[in-house]
PASEBA-1860 file (N, C-alpha, C; in nm, 3 decimals):
! residues 305
1> MEKKKEEN> -2.470/-7.201/5.932/-2.449/-7.202/5.825/-2.363/-7.093/5.757 ~ -2.257/-7.175/5.650/-2.153/-7.028/5.646/-2.208/-6.892/5.616 ~ -2.151/-6.814/5.656/-2.169/-6.632/5.623/-2.074/-6.569/5.517 ~ -2.138/-6.479/5.437/-2.036/-6.452/5.359/-2.049/-6.278/5.412 ~ -1.912/-6.195/5.410/-1.907/-6.101/5.396/-1.903/-6.012/5.289 ~ -1.957/-5.883/5.304/-1.977/-5.821/5.182/-1.938/-5.671/5.265 ~ -1.919/-5.558/5.185/-1.945/-5.410/5.205/-2.069/-5.358/5.158 ~ -2.122/-5.317/5.243/-2.238/-5.221/5.220/-2.236/-5.051/5.129
9> MMGVKVQK> -2.329/-5.004/5.125/-2.292/-4.881/5.085/-2.182/-4.764/5.162 ~ -2.179/-4.767/5.287/-2.095/-4.723/5.347/-1.971/-4.734/5.397 ~ -1.972/-4.870/5.324/-1.814/-4.954/5.292/-1.808/-5.038/5.444 ~ -1.919/-5.033/5.530/-1.906/-5.102/5.639/-1.889/-5.271/5.586 ~ -1.824/-5.354/5.654/-1.829/-5.543/5.602/-1.965/-5.577/5.666 ~ -2.023/-5.606/5.634/-2.152/-5.705/5.744/-2.138/-5.848/5.690 ~ -2.214/-5.945/5.750/-2.219/-6.078/5.705/-2.390/-6.104/5.625 ~ -2.367/-6.202/5.516/-2.472/-6.253/5.485/-2.480/-6.395/5.522
17> SGADQIFD> -2.619/-6.431/5.590/-2.661/-6.513/5.644/-2.645/-6.624/5.519 ~ -2.709/-6.782/5.550/-2.685/-6.879/5.392/-2.804/-6.876/5.317 ~ -2.935/-6.825/5.423/-3.065/-6.798/5.368/-3.066/-6.661/5.241 ~ -2.968/-6.541/5.310/-2.938/-6.419/5.201/-2.854/-6.497/5.117 ~ -2.766/-6.571/5.120/-2.720/-6.597/4.997/-2.808/-6.685/4.885 ~ -2.876/-6.788/4.964/-2.981/-6.857/4.845/-3.057/-6.809/4.800 ~ -3.131/-6.645/4.855/-3.175/-6.576/4.779/-3.119/-6.469/4.694 ~ -3.007/-6.441/4.696/-2.898/-6.412/4.639/-2.886/-6.474/4.480
25> FFLYAVSA> -2.864/-6.543/4.519/-2.839/-6.696/4.350/-2.990/-6.683/4.337 ~ -3.105/-6.709/4.402/-3.255/-6.749/4.320/-3.254/-6.585/4.252 ~ -3.201/-6.472/4.320/-3.283/-6.359/4.223/-3.180/-6.324/4.102 ~ -3.060/-6.376/4.144/-2.968/-6.339/3.989/-3.004/-6.433/3.875 ~ -3.061/-6.568/3.939/-3.067/-6.677/3.821/-3.175/-6.606/3.775 ~ -3.318/-6.566/3.877/-3.460/-6.545/3.770/-3.436/-6.421/3.678 ~ -3.339/-6.306/3.734/-3.282/-6.213/3.596/-3.228/-6.252/3.507 ~ -3.113/-6.352/3.520/-3.067/-6.400/3.416/-3.143/-6.466/3.292
33> VIVIIMLY> -3.219/-6.508/3.337/-3.335/-6.586/3.266/-3.416/-6.475/3.208 ~ -3.466/-6.344/3.268/-3.546/-6.260/3.223/-3.443/-6.188/3.121 ~ -3.295/-6.152/3.109/-3.256/-6.120/3.047/-3.261/-6.233/2.889 ~ -3.223/-6.346/2.920/-3.196/-6.425/2.788/-3.300/-6.433/2.713 ~ -3.480/-6.410/2.766/-3.573/-6.431/2.711/-3.587/-6.284/2.659 ~ -3.555/-6.172/2.721/-3.536/-6.041/2.587/-3.460/-6.023/2.518 ~ -3.360/-6.066/2.508/-3.218/-6.082/2.423/-3.218/-6.184/2.310 ~ -3.312/-6.314/2.356/-3.256/-6.397/2.234/-3.322/-6.319/2.103
41> PMYFIVIA> -3.492/-6.284/2.132/-3.535/-6.269/1.996/-3.480/-6.154/1.906 ~ -3.391/-6.081/1.984/-3.338/-5.962/1.914/-3.214/-6.045/1.832 ~ -3.140/-6.126/1.897/-3.037/-6.232/1.863/-3.063/-6.297/1.749 ~ -3.151/-6.368/1.791/-3.197/-6.443/1.638/-3.278/-6.378/1.533 ~ -3.343/-6.292/1.474/-3.340/-6.196/1.429/-3.201/-6.127/1.333 ~ -3.100/-6.100/1.453/-2.987/-6.081/1.361/-2.895/-6.205/1.299 ~ -2.912/-6.301/1.344/-2.836/-6.418/1.301/-2.940/-6.484/1.163 ~ -3.059/-6.496/1.173/-3.146/-6.525/1.097/-3.179/-6.432/0.942
49> SFSNPADV> -3.150/-6.284/0.965/-3.114/-6.249/0.868/-3.003/-6.224/0.785 ~ -2.884/-6.319/0.809/-2.784/-6.352/0.729/-2.771/-6.495/0.726 ~ -2.876/-6.573/0.764/-2.829/-6.733/0.741/-2.943/-6.736/0.621 ~ -2.939/-6.874/0.575/-3.015/-6.961/0.460/-3.118/-6.948/0.471 ~ -3.235/-6.904/0.401/-3.396/-6.880/0.491/-3.444/-7.019/0.474 ~ -3.384/-7.132/0.372/-3.453/-7.278/0.395/-3.447/-7.286/0.538 ~ -3.307/-7.323/0.618/-3.267/-7.329/0.722/-3.345/-7.267/0.849 ~ -3.352/-7.140/0.821/-3.433/-7.059/0.912/-3.595/-7.107/0.931
57> SAGNVILF> -3.661/-7.140/0.790/-3.800/-7.181/0.772/-3.786/-7.333/0.883 ~ -3.689/-7.443/0.828/-3.694/-7.542/0.896/-3.657/-7.573/1.097 ~ -3.629/-7.405/1.085/-3.616/-7.473/1.253/-3.416/-7.485/1.254 ~ -3.391/-7.455/1.197/-3.248/-7.531/1.238/-3.143/-7.461/1.257 ~ -3.193/-7.283/1.230/-3.134/-7.164/1.310/-3.156/-7.176/1.427 ~ -3.113/-7.150/1.563/-3.156/-7.135/1.687/-3.041/-7.055/1.754 ~ -2.894/-7.135/1.760/-2.820/-7.034/1.846/-2.670/-6.961/1.729 ~ -2.664/-7.039/1.617/-2.548/-7.021/1.540/-2.612/-6.989/1.379
65> PRGITFKG> -2.575/-6.873/1.308/-2.632/-6.899/1.174/-2.609/-7.018/1.112 ~ -2.683/-7.034/0.965/-2.596/-7.162/0.888/-2.639/-7.091/0.798 ~ -2.512/-7.172/0.708/-2.570/-7.134/0.564/-2.556/-6.968/0.498 ~ -2.415/-6.903/0.547/-2.432/-6.767/0.564/-2.458/-6.715/0.451 ~ -2.558/-6.609/0.429/-2.592/-6.591/0.282/-2.614/-6.419/0.345 ~ -2.612/-6.322/0.242/-2.628/-6.162/0.240/-2.727/-6.130/0.196 ~ -2.793/-6.202/0.066/-2.918/-6.192/-0.020/-2.996/-6.096/0.054 ~ -3.049/-6.127/0.124/-3.185/-6.008/0.199/-3.088/-5.866/0.210
73> YRKLLEYS> -2.951/-5.867/0.227/-2.950/-5.738/0.241/-2.894/-5.703/0.141 ~ -2.819/-5.751/0.052/-2.799/-5.702/-0.107/-2.941/-5.648/-0.168 ~ -3.030/-5.736/-0.141/-3.157/-5.704/-0.213/-3.239/-5.594/-0.121 ~ -3.237/-5.588/-0.030/-3.300/-5.401/0.050/-3.195/-5.318/-0.008 ~ -3.092/-5.316/-0.019/-2.985/-5.221/-0.085/-3.033/-5.161/-0.229 ~ -3.052/-5.272/-0.288/-3.137/-5.237/-0.462/-3.228/-5.129/-0.425 ~ -3.292/-5.090/-0.354/-3.386/-4.993/-0.350/-3.342/-4.856/-0.290 ~ -3.358/-4.797/-0.403/-3.285/-4.659/-0.392/-3.371/-4.529/-0.288
81> QLWVGYKN> -3.497/-4.617/-0.291/-3.595/-4.510/-0.187/-3.547/-4.571/-0.014 ~ -3.483/-4.649/-0.022/-3.394/-4.699/0.092/-3.338/-4.604/0.188 ~ -3.215/-4.532/0.058/-3.167/-4.446/0.126/-3.206/-4.261/0.126 ~ -3.323/-4.209/0.023/-3.411/-4.138/0.039/-3.465/-4.156/0.195 ~ -3.540/-4.245/0.232/-3.584/-4.261/0.359/-3.472/-4.299/0.486 ~ -3.356/-4.295/0.468/-3.284/-4.273/0.564/-3.263/-4.125/0.623 ~ -3.267/-4.054/0.514/-3.208/-3.891/0.516/-3.340/-3.829/0.562 ~ -3.469/-3.848/0.493/-3.578/-3.812/0.604/-3.634/-3.854/0.738
89> TILYAAVG> -3.530/-3.975/0.764/-3.592/-4.023/0.922/-3.488/-3.930/0.948 ~ -3.383/-3.898/0.922/-3.242/-3.840/1.041/-3.289/-3.710/1.018 ~ -3.363/-3.631/0.945/-3.420/-3.472/0.908/-3.502/-3.504/1.029 ~ -3.624/-3.582/1.043/-3.739/-3.523/1.110/-3.746/-3.591/1.265 ~ -3.581/-3.667/1.295/-3.582/-3.679/1.399/-3.515/-3.554/1.462 ~ -3.399/-3.500/1.375/-3.320/-3.384/1.402/-3.437/-3.267/1.456 ~ -3.495/-3.220/1.342/-3.569/-3.111/1.369/-3.664/-3.117/1.440 ~ -3.737/-3.208/1.465/-3.856/-3.258/1.581/-3.801/-3.243/1.709
97> TVISLVVN> -3.694/-3.295/1.719/-3.596/-3.295/1.832/-3.593/-3.153/1.892 ~ -3.546/-3.082/1.829/-3.545/-2.921/1.845/-3.694/-2.853/1.840 ~ -3.756/-2.873/1.766/-3.874/-2.843/1.804/-3.957/-2.829/1.943 ~ -3.942/-2.994/1.949/-4.026/-3.052/2.075/-3.920/-2.971/2.172 ~ -3.807/-2.936/2.229/-3.766/-2.889/2.318/-3.763/-2.747/2.330 ~ -3.803/-2.668/2.218/-3.871/-2.548/2.218/-3.994/-2.537/2.274 ~ -4.082/-2.602/2.240/-4.231/-2.567/2.290/-4.265/-2.683/2.428 ~ -4.179/-2.759/2.413/-4.260/-2.857/2.557/-4.179/-2.758/2.696
105> VPAAYALS> -4.071/-2.711/2.704/-3.976/-2.673/2.809/-4.016/-2.581/2.842 ~ -4.028/-2.474/2.741/-4.088/-2.298/2.799/-4.231/-2.338/2.879 ~ -4.325/-2.417/2.814/-4.398/-2.467/2.875/-4.456/-2.517/2.964 ~ -4.311/-2.633/3.042/-4.295/-2.698/3.165/-4.271/-2.583/3.280 ~ -4.162/-2.528/3.245/-4.130/-2.404/3.333/-4.247/-2.293/3.348 ~ -4.284/-2.254/3.245/-4.426/-2.114/3.286/-4.535/-2.217/3.432 ~ -4.556/-2.346/3.403/-4.652/-2.423/3.478/-4.540/-2.462/3.638 ~ -4.419/-2.448/3.607/-4.381/-2.479/3.746/-4.357/-2.371/3.850
113> RKDLCARK> -4.390/-2.248/3.761/-4.369/-2.100/3.828/-4.516/-2.094/3.927 ~ -4.487/-2.091/4.031/-4.619/-2.076/4.146/-4.709/-1.932/4.118 ~ -4.656/-1.827/4.054/-4.671/-1.708/4.043/-4.746/-1.646/3.901 ~ -4.759/-1.750/3.825/-4.814/-1.806/3.721/-4.984/-1.776/3.734 ~ -5.048/-1.679/3.657/-5.157/-1.676/3.671/-5.220/-1.771/3.618 ~ -5.366/-1.808/3.664/-5.422/-1.926/3.614/-5.357/-2.056/3.589 ~ -5.269/-2.102/3.669/-5.162/-2.188/3.671/-5.274/-2.339/3.644 ~ -5.340/-2.321/3.750/-5.443/-2.433/3.772/-5.496/-2.516/3.643
121> ALTVFYLI> -5.576/-2.396/3.603/-5.656/-2.372/3.504/-5.571/-2.424/3.337 ~ -5.446/-2.381/3.338/-5.352/-2.391/3.221/-5.313/-2.580/3.245 ~ -5.283/-2.577/3.391/-5.249/-2.746/3.390/-5.344/-2.842/3.347 ~ -5.487/-2.808/3.384/-5.574/-2.881/3.286/-5.626/-2.845/3.136 ~ -5.581/-2.780/3.112/-5.615/-2.710/2.949/-5.500/-2.810/2.903 ~ -5.362/-2.848/2.976/-5.276/-2.898/2.872/-5.323/-3.065/2.919 ~ -5.388/-3.076/3.046/-5.399/-3.205/3.094/-5.520/-3.301/2.986 ~ -5.621/-3.227/2.915/-5.726/-3.280/2.875/-5.733/-3.369/2.748
129> PMFFTGGL> -5.631/-3.265/2.654/-5.542/-3.343/2.546/-5.519/-3.481/2.528 ~ -5.418/-3.491/2.695/-5.376/-3.630/2.691/-5.459/-3.770/2.706 ~ -5.551/-3.733/2.750/-5.665/-3.857/2.769/-5.807/-3.807/2.685 ~ -5.809/-3.736/2.610/-5.929/-3.700/2.495/-5.875/-3.637/2.402 ~ -5.878/-3.696/2.256/-5.880/-3.608/2.136/-5.987/-3.611/2.040 ~ -5.929/-3.507/1.959/-6.062/-3.477/1.851/-6.076/-3.613/1.755 ~ -5.974/-3.710/1.771/-5.988/-3.796/1.598/-5.883/-3.779/1.499 ~ -5.880/-3.894/1.451/-5.830/-3.862/1.304/-5.861/-3.826/1.239
137> IPTYLIVK> -6.012/-3.819/1.204/-6.082/-3.729/1.094/-6.047/-3.567/1.106 ~ -6.094/-3.499/1.229/-6.065/-3.370/1.260/-5.965/-3.317/1.222 ~ -5.842/-3.393/1.293/-5.733/-3.367/1.332/-5.679/-3.353/1.139 ~ -5.719/-3.465/1.084/-5.631/-3.426/0.931/-5.718/-3.308/0.858 ~ -5.833/-3.266/0.865/-5.887/-3.179/0.830/-5.839/-3.032/0.884 ~ -5.784/-3.038/1.008/-5.697/-2.913/1.082/-5.572/-2.911/0.977 ~ -5.505/-3.038/0.972/-5.352/-3.015/0.913/-5.402/-2.974/0.778 ~ -5.520/-3.037/0.702/-5.511/-2.959/0.558/-5.524/-2.828/0.522
145> DFGLLDTF> -5.624/-2.795/0.618/-5.687/-2.655/0.627/-5.532/-2.533/0.665 ~ -5.458/-2.587/0.738/-5.324/-2.543/0.758/-5.261/-2.554/0.703 ~ -5.212/-2.634/0.552/-5.148/-2.596/0.461/-5.062/-2.713/0.470 ~ -5.074/-2.821/0.577/-4.958/-2.893/0.577/-4.924/-3.025/0.520 ~ -5.036/-3.052/0.484/-5.065/-3.171/0.409/-4.921/-3.169/0.328 ~ -4.907/-3.320/0.329/-4.788/-3.364/0.204/-4.649/-3.251/0.190 ~ -4.652/-3.200/0.343/-4.505/-3.099/0.355/-4.389/-3.186/0.455 ~ -4.296/-3.135/0.450/-4.198/-3.208/0.568/-4.239/-3.154/0.678
153> WVMVLPFS> -4.305/-3.045/0.704/-4.348/-2.954/0.814/-4.484/-3.067/0.925 ~ -4.544/-3.136/0.860/-4.638/-3.212/0.876/-4.557/-3.358/0.999 ~ -4.461/-3.373/0.960/-4.401/-3.466/1.027/-4.346/-3.410/1.174 ~ -4.323/-3.274/1.203/-4.256/-3.230/1.338/-4.314/-3.128/1.352 ~ -4.449/-3.047/1.301/-4.523/-2.951/1.371/-4.629/-2.980/1.451 ~ -4.751/-3.049/1.408/-4.858/-3.089/1.450/-4.834/-3.142/1.574 ~ -4.754/-3.225/1.641/-4.798/-3.346/1.745/-4.672/-3.336/1.821 ~ -4.583/-3.160/1.811/-4.493/-3.120/1.910/-4.521/-3.121/2.034
161> VITYYIIV> -4.646/-3.098/2.066/-4.694/-3.090/2.197/-4.742/-3.199/2.264 ~ -4.642/-3.237/2.359/-4.687/-3.365/2.439/-4.705/-3.360/2.576 ~ -4.797/-3.394/2.612/-4.852/-3.348/2.763/-4.736/-3.358/2.864 ~ -4.731/-3.544/2.834/-4.625/-3.606/2.951/-4.512/-3.538/2.976 ~ -4.414/-3.467/2.829/-4.278/-3.488/2.846/-4.323/-3.268/2.912 ~ -4.440/-3.230/2.929/-4.442/-3.110/2.997/-4.463/-3.167/3.132 ~ -4.517/-3.245/3.171/-4.562/-3.320/3.323/-4.428/-3.331/3.382 ~ -4.336/-3.389/3.307/-4.226/-3.505/3.345/-4.120/-3.345/3.353
169> ARTFFNNS> -4.130/-3.259/3.268/-4.014/-3.124/3.327/-4.052/-3.039/3.418 ~ -4.197/-3.023/3.407/-4.262/-2.942/3.486/-4.209/-3.012/3.678 ~ -4.249/-3.124/3.645/-4.173/-3.177/3.796/-4.084/-3.186/3.859 ~ -3.944/-3.165/3.712/-3.819/-3.155/3.730/-3.806/-2.999/3.775 ~ -3.841/-2.883/3.712/-3.829/-2.755/3.765/-3.867/-2.780/3.925 ~ -3.982/-2.786/3.921/-4.038/-2.792/4.080/-3.956/-2.868/4.227 ~ -3.899/-2.961/4.184/-3.775/-3.048/4.226/-3.678/-3.013/4.267 ~ -3.623/-2.949/4.127/-3.480/-2.956/4.140/-3.448/-2.805/4.145
177> IPGDLWEA> -3.568/-2.718/4.072/-3.509/-2.535/4.087/-3.535/-2.494/4.211 ~ -3.453/-2.475/4.329/-3.508/-2.419/4.414/-3.578/-2.256/4.424 ~ -3.658/-2.277/4.443/-3.701/-2.074/4.470/-3.609/-1.959/4.514 ~ -3.511/-1.980/4.582/-3.399/-1.887/4.665/-3.336/-1.838/4.519 ~ -3.295/-1.945/4.445/-3.208/-1.921/4.307/-3.335/-1.778/4.231 ~ -3.447/-1.763/4.225/-3.480/-1.662/4.180/-3.516/-1.552/4.241 ~ -3.528/-1.599/4.386/-3.476/-1.471/4.435/-3.361/-1.399/4.462 ~ -3.284/-1.441/4.413/-3.121/-1.375/4.416/-3.141/-1.333/4.291
185> AQIDGCGN> -3.159/-1.408/4.176/-3.134/-1.340/4.039/-3.234/-1.215/4.018 ~ -3.353/-1.209/4.112/-3.382/-1.079/4.121/-3.320/-0.982/4.171 ~ -3.286/-1.020/4.307/-3.202/-0.939/4.353/-3.080/-0.874/4.206 ~ -3.019/-0.956/4.158/-2.926/-0.879/4.107/-2.964/-0.819/3.975 ~ -3.124/-0.826/3.957/-3.132/-0.742/3.866/-3.171/-0.860/3.715 ~ -3.221/-0.996/3.730/-3.261/-1.057/3.646/-3.360/-1.072/3.607 ~ -3.422/-1.065/3.502/-3.559/-1.090/3.492/-3.612/-1.245/3.435 ~ -3.723/-1.264/3.451/-3.758/-1.406/3.411/-3.704/-1.447/3.295
193> LGFFFQIV> -3.689/-1.407/3.140/-3.647/-1.468/3.061/-3.471/-1.483/3.073 ~ -3.407/-1.384/3.159/-3.281/-1.412/3.171/-3.265/-1.540/3.257 ~ -3.354/-1.536/3.342/-3.322/-1.665/3.485/-3.361/-1.778/3.420 ~ -3.457/-1.763/3.313/-3.466/-1.959/3.245/-3.344/-1.980/3.172 ~ -3.329/-1.874/3.068/-3.201/-1.925/2.962/-3.068/-1.924/3.053 ~ -3.001/-1.859/3.136/-2.892/-1.816/3.217/-2.878/-1.917/3.339 ~ -2.998/-1.963/3.349/-2.973/-2.003/3.532/-3.087/-2.154/3.505 ~ -3.209/-2.131/3.444/-3.251/-2.281/3.450/-3.203/-2.374/3.381
201> LPLSKAVL> -3.244/-2.351/3.245/-3.157/-2.474/3.154/-3.004/-2.485/3.181 ~ -2.933/-2.403/3.212/-2.797/-2.516/3.238/-2.802/-2.612/3.362 ~ -2.899/-2.594/3.466/-2.907/-2.678/3.533/-3.036/-2.790/3.525 ~ -3.053/-2.781/3.401/-3.146/-2.893/3.329/-3.138/-2.954/3.235 ~ -2.967/-2.967/3.250/-2.970/-3.076/3.124/-3.013/-3.211/3.155 ~ -3.040/-3.266/3.272/-3.076/-3.391/3.252/-3.202/-3.443/3.190 ~ -3.307/-3.338/3.209/-3.461/-3.358/3.193/-3.423/-3.297/3.030 ~ -3.350/-3.183/2.959/-3.316/-3.190/2.830/-3.310/-3.296/2.760
209> AVIALWTA> -3.186/-3.378/2.852/-3.126/-3.474/2.735/-3.262/-3.579/2.728 ~ -3.320/-3.615/2.839/-3.422/-3.698/2.835/-3.531/-3.682/2.728 ~ -3.590/-3.542/2.748/-3.725/-3.548/2.631/-3.656/-3.538/2.499 ~ -3.507/-3.478/2.494/-3.455/-3.527/2.366/-3.466/-3.613/2.292 ~ -3.404/-3.737/2.420/-3.393/-3.877/2.362/-3.529/-3.954/2.298 ~ -3.616/-3.922/2.406/-3.753/-3.991/2.384/-3.848/-3.899/2.253 ~ -3.773/-3.793/2.209/-3.849/-3.746/2.079/-3.782/-3.791/1.980 ~ -3.647/-3.827/1.974/-3.593/-3.844/1.874/-3.609/-4.029/1.875
217> VGQWNSYF> -3.615/-4.090/1.931/-3.662/-4.216/1.933/-3.821/-4.229/1.849 ~ -3.902/-4.185/1.907/-4.076/-4.191/1.837/-4.024/-4.102/1.704 ~ -3.976/-3.995/1.681/-3.957/-3.999/1.541/-3.874/-4.074/1.454 ~ -3.823/-4.131/1.520/-3.706/-4.230/1.403/-3.831/-4.352/1.415 ~ -3.926/-4.408/1.491/-3.986/-4.522/1.445/-4.128/-4.481/1.429 ~ -4.124/-4.361/1.402/-4.257/-4.341/1.400/-4.291/-4.348/1.222 ~ -4.402/-4.415/1.183/-4.446/-4.434/0.997/-4.581/-4.386/1.009 ~ -4.687/-4.387/1.114/-4.876/-4.397/1.127/-4.852/-4.267/1.069
225> NALIYLRS> -4.814/-4.097/1.089/-4.875/-4.006/1.113/-4.783/-3.942/0.927 ~ -4.677/-4.044/0.886/-4.624/-4.008/0.749/-4.770/-4.117/0.680 ~ -4.813/-4.238/0.685/-4.905/-4.316/0.612/-5.013/-4.244/0.617 ~ -5.062/-4.164/0.685/-5.193/-4.071/0.688/-5.139/-3.944/0.608 ~ -5.058/-3.877/0.599/-5.042/-3.732/0.622/-4.970/-3.704/0.461 ~ -4.855/-3.779/0.466/-4.751/-3.809/0.327/-4.812/-3.875/0.184 ~ -4.802/-3.837/0.099/-4.841/-3.906/-0.055/-4.712/-3.887/-0.136 ~ -4.600/-3.793/-0.124/-4.491/-3.792/-0.197/-4.463/-3.896/-0.130
233> AELQPLQL> -4.354/-3.957/-0.264/-4.219/-4.058/-0.194/-4.075/-4.012/-0.150 ~ -4.070/-3.894/-0.218/-3.945/-3.830/-0.140/-3.966/-3.765/-0.032 ~ -4.044/-3.758/0.017/-4.086/-3.732/0.181/-4.085/-3.844/0.290 ~ -4.111/-3.964/0.215/-4.155/-4.067/0.302/-4.001/-4.133/0.401 ~ -4.056/-4.116/0.533/-3.957/-4.153/0.620/-3.913/-4.308/0.628 ~ -3.803/-4.379/0.683/-3.755/-4.520/0.673/-3.844/-4.609/0.706 ~ -3.927/-4.580/0.832/-4.040/-4.716/0.839/-4.090/-4.719/0.757 ~ -4.204/-4.596/0.705/-4.259/-4.617/0.604/-4.234/-4.688/0.458
241> VLRNILIS> -4.106/-4.619/0.426/-4.033/-4.691/0.316/-4.031/-4.853/0.310 ~ -3.953/-4.932/0.419/-3.916/-5.053/0.469/-4.074/-5.118/0.495 ~ -4.173/-5.019/0.518/-4.279/-5.135/0.535/-4.400/-5.136/0.393 ~ -4.361/-5.071/0.295/-4.396/-5.084/0.131/-4.307/-5.182/0.120 ~ -4.169/-5.217/0.093/-4.090/-5.284/0.066/-4.155/-5.464/0.119 ~ -4.173/-5.445/0.266/-4.205/-5.571/0.312/-4.338/-5.604/0.260 ~ -4.382/-5.507/0.204/-4.547/-5.563/0.161/-4.561/-5.593/0.037 ~ -4.461/-5.526/-0.064/-4.426/-5.593/-0.173/-4.391/-5.724/-0.216
249> NQTIGSMA> -4.271/-5.723/-0.152/-4.225/-5.845/-0.164/-4.333/-5.990/-0.082 ~ -4.423/-5.943/0.028/-4.474/-6.031/0.034/-4.595/-6.070/-0.034 ~ -4.632/-5.977/-0.113/-4.741/-5.962/-0.232/-4.691/-6.068/-0.339 ~ -4.556/-6.052/-0.389/-4.494/-6.114/-0.476/-4.481/-6.265/-0.450 ~ -4.470/-6.284/-0.336/-4.463/-6.436/-0.269/-4.579/-6.526/-0.269 ~ -4.685/-6.414/-0.224/-4.854/-6.497/-0.242/-4.861/-6.518/-0.402 ~ -4.843/-6.457/-0.498/-4.868/-6.434/-0.636/-4.806/-6.545/-0.704 ~ -4.684/-6.551/-0.639/-4.621/-6.746/-0.700/-4.686/-6.853/-0.659
257> TGAAAVEA> -4.591/-6.930/-0.737/-4.681/-7.138/-0.735/-4.598/-7.178/-0.677 ~ -4.567/-7.324/-0.657/-4.524/-7.406/-0.661/-4.355/-7.372/-0.625 ~ -4.267/-7.415/-0.664/-4.135/-7.395/-0.603/-4.092/-7.236/-0.583 ~ -4.151/-7.200/-0.710/-4.158/-7.058/-0.705/-4.194/-6.973/-0.565 ~ -4.302/-7.009/-0.531/-4.376/-6.979/-0.444/-4.287/-7.029/-0.300 ~ -4.223/-7.104/-0.272/-4.147/-7.126/-0.145/-4.021/-7.072/-0.149 ~ -3.916/-7.039/-0.277/-3.816/-6.948/-0.273/-3.895/-6.788/-0.241 ~ -3.949/-6.743/-0.307/-4.039/-6.606/-0.285/-4.064/-6.605/-0.124
265> KQMADLIK> -4.143/-6.720/-0.083/-4.171/-6.674/0.079/-4.062/-6.628/0.180 ~ -3.919/-6.759/0.117/-3.809/-6.737/0.206/-3.710/-6.615/0.173 ~ -3.747/-6.543/0.057/-3.663/-6.435/0.045/-3.764/-6.348/0.132 ~ -3.839/-6.341/0.101/-3.959/-6.259/0.196/-3.925/-6.212/0.331 ~ -3.908/-6.340/0.390/-3.868/-6.361/0.484/-3.751/-6.360/0.591 ~ -3.679/-6.361/0.446/-3.476/-6.296/0.457/-3.514/-6.115/0.501 ~ -3.582/-6.077/0.387/-3.609/-5.931/0.370/-3.621/-5.850/0.523 ~ -3.742/-5.982/0.531/-3.803/-5.922/0.673/-3.752/-5.892/0.787
273> YAIIVVSS> -3.636/-6.000/0.770/-3.542/-5.987/0.944/-3.436/-5.876/0.865 ~ -3.363/-5.875/0.779/-3.284/-5.768/0.722/-3.346/-5.636/0.701 ~ -3.463/-5.657/0.729/-3.558/-5.447/0.739/-3.535/-5.445/0.877 ~ -3.534/-5.558/0.967/-3.607/-5.548/1.106/-3.435/-5.475/1.163 ~ -3.309/-5.533/1.104/-3.218/-5.506/1.167/-3.169/-5.346/1.094 ~ -3.219/-5.315/0.961/-3.164/-5.183/0.935/-3.220/-5.106/1.014 ~ -3.389/-5.126/1.026/-3.406/-5.004/1.116/-3.413/-4.967/1.291 ~ -3.380/-5.118/1.337/-3.322/-5.108/1.478/-3.150/-5.063/1.502
281> APIMCMYP> -3.130/-5.100/1.381/-2.926/-5.065/1.415/-2.863/-4.952/1.467 ~ -2.942/-4.798/1.420/-2.887/-4.710/1.451/-2.933/-4.708/1.629 ~ -3.055/-4.728/1.618/-3.096/-4.694/1.779/-3.003/-4.816/1.837 ~ -3.011/-4.897/1.850/-2.906/-5.017/1.895/-2.804/-4.965/1.969 ~ -2.710/-4.894/1.820/-2.599/-4.840/1.855/-2.577/-4.707/1.937 ~ -2.685/-4.634/1.942/-2.665/-4.530/2.027/-2.699/-4.581/2.131 ~ -2.774/-4.639/2.213/-2.871/-4.709/2.333/-2.758/-4.695/2.450 ~ -2.598/-4.752/2.413/-2.540/-4.790/2.522/-2.451/-4.616/2.551
289> FVQKYFNQ> -2.492/-4.519/2.470/-2.443/-4.412/2.466/-2.516/-4.282/2.566 ~ -2.666/-4.352/2.603/-2.728/-4.271/2.638/-2.833/-4.348/2.729 ~ -2.823/-4.472/2.769/-2.862/-4.548/2.829/-2.867/-4.497/2.953 ~ -2.763/-4.437/3.042/-2.800/-4.350/3.226/-2.914/-4.239/3.153 ~ -2.933/-4.170/3.086/-3.035/-4.112/3.024/-3.166/-4.128/3.064 ~ -3.162/-4.304/2.969/-3.334/-4.347/3.004/-3.366/-4.402/3.175 ~ -3.224/-4.410/3.229/-3.232/-4.438/3.402/-3.279/-4.320/3.460 ~ -3.203/-4.192/3.412/-3.265/-4.078/3.469/-3.400/-4.058/3.420
297> GVMLGSLK> -3.424/-4.067/3.310/-3.606/-4.062/3.292/-3.714/-4.095/3.361 ~ -3.680/-4.217/3.420/-3.782/-4.349/3.515/-3.783/-4.246/3.598 ~ -3.698/-4.143/3.641/-3.714/-4.081/3.838/-3.792/-3.945/3.799 ~ -3.725/-3.884/3.691/-3.751/-3.744/3.673/-3.915/-3.697/3.713 ~ -4.003/-3.761/3.652/-4.110/-3.735/3.649/-4.184/-3.801/3.800 ~ -4.131/-3.835/3.903/-4.156/-3.935/4.006/-4.167/-3.786/4.104 ~ -4.270/-3.789/4.254/-4.228/-3.713/4.334/-4.136/-3.751/4.450 ~ -4.090/-3.628/4.493/-3.958/-3.674/4.620/-4.028/-3.635/4.750
305> G> -4.039/-3.736/4.845/-4.063/-3.653/4.987/-3.968/-3.587/5.030
END
């Protein structure tokens, strides 16, 4: 069978047999099918958000939008609370990311130091809450006793310590920061704090970017904590605002009858698609610029042989 010449990673030309070429074709075909399966729902939501809701309900919108209309977006933009939610979510994401880095990265570095007293006991202390929590009611009572209920800080302070982030960063420090650097720094008269800020942090941009990215995405998508701990409308994040808009439109649709009920349901579906686009668009636009950090994050917590 015909053989195909390709270059390997070392630049040496190798010949691929017919069986290898068939396997590659099968692999690419399966990968293409998986990509289509994953991307089509997002594509459908986008085109359905500005298509005629009657065509969407009838199943006529498959690959291309039909009866283009922006009623859903116009209706959504009429809610003034939407912009308040956007502002709050941006603030929560920014402040929460900074606090997460401040509390998790130093803890991870301390646990990575072999000269830390009671290192194993402290590691277990951090690991236990990762698998066992006190529950919603005790957590709510503690938040209330600290006076954080219905405040800006309840969204960024109580849940800023995340054990998984600490484990990932600790593994990175163990594998990427050689002990010889600390010995050399000591010879030059550098202390623990100076070594951490002047040497460790500049060499840890990858793990800092990954933790910041994970925290920002988590804050952007978070709504449950706001649902439990916030009461004031001016403090609600975007996800909770969009949830309230969606529920109110569905309620209006269920109260109508006849042709009005059909129209109300179609409008509710149109707003639902618009809500998904509005809430996901910033993260989707940011993803191409930070994709490499997602790829790095997959390997940061792994062990190297």
